[in-house]
N, C-alpha and C positions, 0 to 999 in steps of 0.2 A: 729611423723609426724606433721608438722605444717600446719594449715589451713590458707588460705588467703581469704579475702572477695570476694564474687562473682563478684562484679563490677571490681575488680582488675584482677581477673582470666580472665574475658571476654576481658578486655582491652589488656591482654597479649596474650591470646591463640585463641580468636575467629577470624574467617576469616575476613579480612578487605573487606568492600564493595568497589567495583571499582567505581570511578567517571565516570559518563556517559559523553562520548565525543559527539561531533556533527557528528560523523561518524556512519554509519550503519555497520552491520556485513559483508557486502560486500565492505566495504571501500568507500562507496559513502558519499560525504560531504553534509549533510543537510543544507538547506539555507532558510532564511526568507527574503522576499522582499515585500515591500508595504503591509505589514500585511498578506501576504500569505506564507504558508509553502510548501516547495518542498523537496522531498526525495533525490534529487541529483541536482548538478549543470546542468547536462545534461537535466533533466526534466525542470528546470527553463529556460534554453536556448530554449527548444522546446516551452515553454509557450510564450516567447517573439516572436518567429517565428509565432506561431498561432495567437497572437493578431495582428501582422502586417498583416497577411492574412485576418483577420476579418476587419481591418480598410480599406483594399483595396476592400472589398466586395467579396472576393473569398470564404470565409466560413462565416457561421452565427451561432448564438446560442451556442457559446463556453462555456462549463462548465468544471470545474475542480473537481476531486475526486467525480465523479458521482457514486452513489451506485446502484448495481443490486443485487436483491435477487435471489440466485441460488436454494435454497430450504428453505421452511418455517421452523420455529422452530417446534420441535416435542417432545412429551413426550413418551419416550421409556419404555416399560414394565420392571419393576424391577429397574428402575433408580429413584433416589430421585428428581432430577431436570430435567426440560425440556432442551433439547439440543437447543442452539441458532440457529437462521437462518444462513445458509451459504451465505456469501456475497462476492461480488467482487467489488472493487472500481477501476473504470477506471481512469487513469490519466487525460484524456481529452475526451470529447464528443463534436461533432459539426455536422453541416449540410454542406455538400460539394456537389454541383451540384444536390441538391435535395435528396441526400442520407445521412442517419444517419451513422456517423463514430464514432467508439469506438477506442481510441488510447491509447497505453501504451508504456512508455519509458522503454526499457529493455536493459540490458547488455547481452553479450553472456552467461555469467554465470547464470544470473537469468532466462533467457529464458529456460534453461534446468531443472530448479527446478520442482520436481514432483507436489508440491502444485500449482505452476503457471500453469503447463500443465493441471492439473485437472480442474482448474477454467476456463481455455481457452476452454476445452472440454465441460464443463457445459454451458458456455456462448453460444456455438453453439447449443447444444442439447436443452436447455431450452428456449433461446431467439432467436435462429437462427441468431446470430450475430458473425461475424468473428472479432477478435481483430487485429487491425493494429499495428504492432510492429515497433517502430523507435529506 
């Protein structure tokens, strides 16, 4: 039996790392404009619409990727490390007619994901906020 150097073995048999594309696992095309990053073209277009509404004075205090804490970090008995806080990042928040609006750009597929539905449930339970889906 002939042995081959380890580096040569890895080059021949190790799984090849896939190059990251600009697409997410749900086929959304990520986009960067004016130094801002958006998870999809749909989200970027909504941002353009919201900035136009803000310029016309129909909404105010527009923020992107606003973080909400749904549960604080916690150290569980028997665990070596603390579990991190549970967070939800809203695509947009703004004030419309005096009301605070939390908005998320979602496709039909991502609206049905258990992880999103759980965060939506926690937003209502913890913060008494309904997420507006567009």
